[in-house]
C-alpha atoms as a printed R data frame, in Angstrom:
    type eleno elety resid chain resno       x       y       z
1   ATOM     1    CA   UNK     A     1  -0.143   0.042   0.051
2   ATOM     2    CA   UNK     A     2   1.530   3.521  -0.827
3   ATOM     3    CA   UNK     A     3   1.365   6.178   1.542
4   ATOM     4    CA   UNK     A     4   1.328   9.995   0.450
5   ATOM     5    CA   UNK     A     5   1.119  13.012   2.400
6   ATOM     6    CA   UNK     A     6  -1.039  15.136   0.502
7   ATOM     7    CA   UNK     A     7   0.072  18.226   1.743
8   ATOM     8    CA   UNK     A     8   3.834  17.890   0.963
9   ATOM     9    CA   UNK     A     9   2.916  16.151  -2.616
10  ATOM    10    CA   UNK     A    10  -0.123  17.643  -4.554
11  ATOM    11    CA   UNK     A    11  -2.226  14.567  -6.643
12  ATOM    12    CA   UNK     A    12  -1.256  16.394  -9.656
13  ATOM    13    CA   UNK     A    13   2.321  15.591  -9.809
14  ATOM    14    CA   UNK     A    14   1.650  12.033  -9.411
15  ATOM    15    CA   UNK     A    15   1.872  10.008 -12.908
16  ATOM    16    CA   UNK     A    16  -1.137   7.387 -12.425
17  ATOM    17    CA   UNK     A    17  -1.374   4.795 -15.471
18  ATOM    18    CA   UNK     A    18  -4.362   3.523 -16.472
19  ATOM    19    CA   UNK     A    19  -5.304   0.217 -14.096
20  ATOM    20    CA   UNK     A    20  -3.528   1.648 -11.080
21  ATOM    21    CA   UNK     A    21  -5.185   2.256  -7.666
22  ATOM    22    CA   UNK     A    22  -3.300   4.675  -4.800
23  ATOM    23    CA   UNK     A    23  -4.067   4.471  -1.316
24  ATOM    24    CA   UNK     A    24  -3.425   7.068   1.179
25  ATOM    25    CA   UNK     A    25  -4.343   7.594   4.833
26  ATOM    26    CA   UNK     A    26  -4.658   9.788   7.484
27  ATOM    27    CA   UNK     A    27  -6.173  12.488   4.811
28  ATOM    28    CA   UNK     A    28  -8.496  14.870   6.515
29  ATOM    29    CA   UNK     A    29 -11.914  15.620   4.917
30  ATOM    30    CA   UNK     A    30 -10.333  19.508   4.292
31  ATOM    31    CA   UNK     A    31  -7.702  17.674   2.104
32  ATOM    32    CA   UNK     A    32 -10.067  15.677   0.211
33  ATOM    33    CA   UNK     A    33 -12.712  18.563  -0.431
34  ATOM    34    CA   UNK     A    34  -9.006  20.474  -1.442
35  ATOM    35    CA   UNK     A    35  -8.120  17.515  -3.800
36  ATOM    36    CA   UNK     A    36 -11.776  17.509  -5.184
37  ATOM    37    CA   UNK     A    37 -11.351  21.138  -5.925
38  ATOM    38    CA   UNK     A    38  -7.683  20.466  -7.346
39  ATOM    39    CA   UNK     A    39  -8.367  18.001  -9.880
40  ATOM    40    CA   UNK     A    40 -11.450  18.833 -11.289
41  ATOM    41    CA   UNK     A    41 -14.224  17.140 -13.319
42  ATOM    42    CA   UNK     A    42 -12.258  16.732 -16.358
43  ATOM    43    CA   UNK     A    43 -10.009  14.037 -14.810
44  ATOM    44    CA   UNK     A    44  -9.651  10.434 -15.339
45  ATOM    45    CA   UNK     A    45  -9.414   9.085 -12.316
46  ATOM    46    CA   UNK     A    46 -11.948   8.379  -9.373
47  ATOM    47    CA   UNK     A    47 -11.742   9.408  -5.675
48  ATOM    48    CA   UNK     A    48 -12.976   7.719  -2.859
49  ATOM    49    CA   UNK     A    49 -13.044   8.536   0.644
50  ATOM    50    CA   UNK     A    50 -13.929   6.914   3.807
51  ATOM    51    CA   UNK     A    51 -12.582   7.354   7.342
52  ATOM    52    CA   UNK     A    52  -9.758   9.319   6.719
53  ATOM    53    CA   UNK     A    53  -8.739   6.957   4.071
54  ATOM    54    CA   UNK     A    54  -8.612   8.475   0.234
55  ATOM    55    CA   UNK     A    55  -8.495   5.792  -2.628
56  ATOM    56    CA   UNK     A    56  -7.850   7.297  -6.076
57  ATOM    57    CA   UNK     A    57  -8.517   4.722  -9.298
58  ATOM    58    CA   UNK     A    58  -7.400   5.254 -12.736
59  ATOM    59    CA   UNK     A    59  -9.872   2.767 -14.875
60  ATOM    60    CA   UNK     A    60  -8.634   0.595 -17.467
61  ATOM    61    CA   UNK     A    61 -10.314   0.742 -21.265
62  ATOM    62    CA   UNK     A    62 -12.429  -2.276 -20.753
63  ATOM    63    CA   UNK     A    63 -13.385  -0.966 -17.193
64  ATOM    64    CA   UNK     A    64 -14.878   2.435 -19.086
65  ATOM    65    CA   UNK     A    65 -16.735  -0.081 -22.092
66  ATOM    66    CA   UNK     A    66 -18.322  -2.323 -19.362
67  ATOM    67    CA   UNK     A    67 -19.741   0.649 -17.087
68  ATOM    68    CA   UNK     A    68 -20.910   2.195 -20.762
69  ATOM    69    CA   UNK     A    69 -22.548  -1.237 -21.436
70  ATOM    70    CA   UNK     A    70 -24.383  -1.929 -18.089
71  ATOM    71    CA   UNK     A    71 -25.430   1.559 -17.956
72  ATOM    72    CA   UNK     A    72 -27.044   1.782 -21.551
73  ATOM    73    CA   UNK     A    73 -28.633  -1.942 -20.432
74  ATOM    74    CA   UNK     A    74 -30.240   0.034 -17.574
75  ATOM    75    CA   UNK     A    75 -31.423   2.933 -19.893
76  ATOM    76    CA   UNK     A    76 -33.201   0.022 -22.598
77  ATOM    77    CA   UNK     A    77 -34.999  -1.912 -19.507
78  ATOM    78    CA   UNK     A    78 -36.255   1.908 -18.500
79  ATOM    79    CA   UNK     A    79 -37.496   2.760 -21.364
80  ATOM    80    CA   UNK     A    80 -38.971  -0.606 -22.102
81  ATOM    81    CA   UNK     A    81 -40.670  -0.621 -18.676
82  ATOM    82    CA   UNK     A    82 -41.800   3.404 -19.487
83  ATOM    83    CA   UNK     A    83 -40.405   4.234 -16.002
84  ATOM    84    CA   UNK     A    84 -38.638   7.855 -15.626
85  ATOM    85    CA   UNK     A    85 -35.631   8.268 -14.214
86  ATOM    86    CA   UNK     A    86 -32.052  10.719 -14.591
87  ATOM    87    CA   UNK     A    87 -28.861  10.041 -14.699
88  ATOM    88    CA   UNK     A    88 -26.322  11.388 -12.833
89  ATOM    89    CA   UNK     A    89 -23.040   9.332 -13.985
90  ATOM    90    CA   UNK     A    90 -20.316  10.077 -11.780
91  ATOM    91    CA   UNK     A    91 -20.991  12.365  -9.664
92  ATOM    92    CA   UNK     A    92 -19.432  13.404  -6.746
93  ATOM    93    CA   UNK     A    93 -21.355  12.518  -3.306
94  ATOM    94    CA   UNK     A    94 -20.517  13.577   0.378
95  ATOM    95    CA   UNK     A    95 -22.111  12.536   3.167
96  ATOM    96    CA   UNK     A    96 -21.213  15.467   6.466
97  ATOM    97    CA   UNK     A    97 -17.249  15.285   6.685
98  ATOM    98    CA   UNK     A    98 -16.782  11.602   6.475
99  ATOM    99    CA   UNK     A    99 -17.368   9.737   2.890
100 ATOM   100    CA   UNK     A   100 -17.252  10.692  -0.642
101 ATOM   101    CA   UNK     A   101 -17.586   8.757  -3.790
102 ATOM   102    CA   UNK     A   102 -17.890   9.051  -7.187
103 ATOM   103    CA   UNK     A   103 -19.713   6.181  -8.704
104 ATOM   104    CA   UNK     A   104 -18.854   4.977 -12.438
105 ATOM   105    CA   UNK     A   105 -22.549   5.271 -13.149
106 ATOM   106    CA   UNK     A   106 -25.469   6.222 -11.129
107 ATOM   107    CA   UNK     A   107 -29.349   6.755 -11.406
108 ATOM   108    CA   UNK     A   108 -32.058   8.025  -9.571
109 ATOM   109    CA   UNK     A   109 -35.039   6.304 -10.524
110 ATOM   110    CA   UNK     A   110 -37.501   6.064  -7.595
111 ATOM   111    CA   UNK     A   111 -36.309   9.207  -6.492
112 ATOM   112    CA   UNK     A   112 -36.023  10.668 -10.230
113 ATOM   113    CA   UNK     A   113 -38.551  13.932  -9.546
114 ATOM   114    CA   UNK     A   114 -36.249  15.023  -6.493
115 ATOM   115    CA   UNK     A   115 -33.142  15.583  -8.633
116 ATOM   116    CA   UNK     A   116 -34.748  16.745 -12.060
117 ATOM   117    CA   UNK     A   117 -32.288  20.005 -13.651
118 ATOM   118    CA   UNK     A   118 -30.335  20.125 -10.252
119 ATOM   119    CA   UNK     A   119 -26.558  20.824 -10.994
120 ATOM   120    CA   UNK     A   120 -25.349  19.951  -6.969
121 ATOM   121    CA   UNK     A   121 -26.988  17.295  -5.044
122 ATOM   122    CA   UNK     A   122 -26.944  17.999  -1.272
123 ATOM   123    CA   UNK     A   123 -27.087  14.749   0.624
124 ATOM   124    CA   UNK     A   124 -28.421  16.751   3.639
125 ATOM   125    CA   UNK     A   125 -31.564  17.112   2.194
126 ATOM   126    CA   UNK     A   126 -31.731  15.107  -1.382
127 ATOM   127    CA   UNK     A   127 -31.943  11.617  -1.272
128 ATOM   128    CA   UNK     A   128 -28.882   9.198  -2.819
129 ATOM   129    CA   UNK     A   129 -28.893   7.979  -6.096
130 ATOM   130    CA   UNK     A   130 -31.158   4.365  -6.194
131 ATOM   131    CA   UNK     A   131 -28.866   2.400  -8.369
132 ATOM   132    CA   UNK     A   132 -25.121   2.926  -8.166
133 ATOM   133    CA   UNK     A   133 -22.876   0.935 -10.976
134 ATOM   134    CA   UNK     A   134 -19.164   0.808 -10.376
135 ATOM   135    CA   UNK     A   135 -17.010  -2.145 -12.441
136 ATOM   136    CA   UNK     A   136 -13.780  -3.759 -10.981
137 ATOM   137    CA   UNK     A   137 -13.967  -2.366  -7.485
138 ATOM   138    CA   UNK     A   138 -11.137  -4.006  -5.304
139 ATOM   139    CA   UNK     A   139 -11.228  -1.243  -2.786
140 ATOM   140    CA   UNK     A   140 -12.779  -1.586   0.694
141 ATOM   141    CA   UNK     A   141 -12.472   2.311   0.768
142 ATOM   142    CA   UNK     A   142 -15.563   2.221  -1.964
143 ATOM   143    CA   UNK     A   143 -17.707   0.181  -0.219
144 ATOM   144    CA   UNK     A   144 -17.388   1.832   3.051
145 ATOM   145    CA   UNK     A   145 -18.293   5.265   1.500
146 ATOM   146    CA   UNK     A   146 -21.572   3.585  -0.258
147 ATOM   147    CA   UNK     A   147 -22.471   2.557   3.123
148 ATOM   148    CA   UNK     A   148 -22.022   5.901   4.482
149 ATOM   149    CA   UNK     A   149 -23.936   7.483   1.546
150 ATOM   150    CA   UNK     A   150 -26.645   4.981   2.014
151 ATOM   151    CA   UNK     A   151 -27.009   3.826  -1.616
152 ATOM   152    CA   UNK     A   152 -30.062   1.243  -1.353
153 ATOM   153    CA   UNK     A   153 -28.180  -1.345  -4.522
154 ATOM   154    CA   UNK     A   154 -24.825  -1.425  -6.073
155 ATOM   155    CA   UNK     A   155 -24.095  -3.458  -8.973
156 ATOM   156    CA   UNK     A   156 -20.449  -4.417  -9.152
157 ATOM   157    CA   UNK     A   157 -19.084  -6.137 -12.137
158 ATOM   158    CA   UNK     A   158 -15.889  -7.773 -12.086
159 ATOM   159    CA   UNK     A   159 -14.231 -10.608 -13.931
160 ATOM   160    CA   UNK     A   160 -17.317 -11.064 -16.525
161 ATOM   161    CA   UNK     A   161 -19.686 -11.407 -13.178
162 ATOM   162    CA   UNK     A   162 -22.097  -9.272 -11.635
163 ATOM   163    CA   UNK     A   163 -22.606  -8.746  -7.840
164 ATOM   164    CA   UNK     A   164 -25.880  -7.224  -6.850
165 ATOM   165    CA   UNK     A   165 -25.325  -5.807  -3.196
166 ATOM   166    CA   UNK     A   166 -28.896  -4.658  -1.203
167 ATOM   167    CA   UNK     A   167 -28.266  -2.139   1.463
168 ATOM   168    CA   UNK     A   168 -29.228  -3.816   5.094
169 ATOM   169    CA   UNK     A   169 -30.237  -1.291   7.356
170 ATOM   170    CA   UNK     A   170 -27.007   1.281   7.981
171 ATOM   171    CA   UNK     A   171 -24.529  -0.854   8.519
172 ATOM   172    CA   UNK     A   172 -23.746  -2.850   5.723
173 ATOM   173    CA   UNK     A   173 -24.559  -4.274   2.366
174 ATOM   174    CA   UNK     A   174 -25.893  -7.870   1.383
175 ATOM   175    CA   UNK     A   175 -25.425 -10.242  -1.489
176 ATOM   176    CA   UNK     A   176 -28.870 -10.703  -3.435
177 ATOM   177    CA   UNK     A   177 -29.527 -12.505  -6.300
178 ATOM   178    CA   UNK     A   178 -32.682 -10.394  -7.335
179 ATOM   179    CA   UNK     A   179 -32.759  -6.562  -7.592
180 ATOM   180    CA   UNK     A   180 -34.577  -4.835  -5.744
181 ATOM   181    CA   UNK     A   181 -35.303  -2.181  -8.819
182 ATOM   182    CA   UNK     A   182 -35.584  -4.868 -11.572
183 ATOM   183    CA   UNK     A   183 -37.243  -7.561  -9.566
184 ATOM   184    CA   UNK     A   184 -38.623  -9.559 -12.108
185 ATOM   185    CA   UNK     A   185 -35.747  -9.972 -14.478
186 ATOM   186    CA   UNK     A   186 -32.519 -12.302 -14.024
187 ATOM   187    CA   UNK     A   187 -30.258  -9.029 -13.937
188 ATOM   188    CA   UNK     A   188 -27.225 -11.176 -12.344
189 ATOM   189    CA   UNK     A   189 -27.194 -13.510 -15.394
190 ATOM   190    CA   UNK     A   190 -28.482 -10.902 -18.476
191 ATOM   191    CA   UNK     A   191 -25.629  -7.875 -17.690
192 ATOM   192    CA   UNK     A   192 -22.504 -10.570 -18.453
193 ATOM   193    CA   UNK     A   193 -23.950 -12.095 -21.067
194 ATOM   194    CA   UNK     A   194 -24.859  -8.838 -22.979
195 ATOM   195    CA   UNK     A   195 -21.368  -7.673 -22.063
196 ATOM   196    CA   UNK     A   196 -19.761 -10.469 -23.349
197 ATOM   197    CA   UNK     A   197 -21.708 -10.319 -26.852
198 ATOM   198    CA   UNK     A   198 -20.745  -6.943 -26.694
199 ATOM   199    CA   UNK     A   199 -17.169  -7.922 -27.212
200 ATOM   200    CA   UNK     A   200 -17.430 -10.475 -29.920
201 ATOM   201    CA   UNK     A   201 -20.635  -8.332 -31.914
202 ATOM   202    CA   UNK     A   202 -20.476  -4.755 -31.395
203 ATOM   203    CA   UNK     A   203 -21.707  -2.594 -28.422
204 ATOM   204    CA   UNK     A   204 -24.778  -1.610 -30.843
205 ATOM   205    CA   UNK     A   205 -25.733  -5.046 -31.773
206 ATOM   206    CA   UNK     A   206 -25.803  -6.601 -28.281
207 ATOM   207    CA   UNK     A   207 -28.243  -3.919 -27.011
208 ATOM   208    CA   UNK     A   208 -30.003  -4.594 -30.176
209 ATOM   209    CA   UNK     A   209 -30.365  -7.930 -29.319
210 ATOM   210    CA   UNK     A   210 -31.129  -7.283 -25.468
211 ATOM   211    CA   UNK     A   211 -34.210  -5.071 -26.824
212 ATOM   212    CA   UNK     A   212 -35.354  -7.875 -28.911
213 ATOM   213    CA   UNK     A   213 -35.077  -9.712 -25.848
214 ATOM   214    CA   UNK     A   214 -36.971  -7.604 -24.057
215 ATOM   215    CA   UNK     A   215 -39.745  -7.839 -26.380
216 ATOM   216    CA   UNK     A   216 -40.181 -11.731 -26.617
217 ATOM   217    CA   UNK     A   217 -40.133 -11.876 -22.942
218 ATOM   218    CA   UNK     A   218 -43.275 -10.348 -22.659
């Protein structure tokens, strides 16, 4: 584990290659917020903060491809079911002065009306996203941050498998074979299958075949 004093070494001076992961301990909330401001929105890294630990991740291209496909699949299902939603992508969510997270993708579905037109989300008054999506998560800090922010459902795609995490109480996630948001669909099977298809026949064709599958299922 790499520990760096972020006061003495600005994060912008650290060269992180795609696929790398760096952890910094003893980071204050003030330092975390300063780094967010310093790096800005147009960056390739993802930051997660929980209980004084900061994780910085730089995703690989295949990581980006998988999360885009999953997000497109979620949108396809919601369109098919004629359910409204608001996508907030990699918005930074912060809870008090203890946790911060940037999902690969996230959606407001049940609570979509609460964030329509909002440029900033304040979890003191706004609900967290109903669904967050992560690809290839290896950081415990990120899971702890999601628990602190109280995201009801978290999907993690890694090594060809999808794991559905459902928030239980306020302090942990439990594995679930079924999505709370899409209880009538075998999400845990169809997401990995479609991602694999996209590698062989292309993303657009895989999504088209997925939409046809939804039609035939009715």
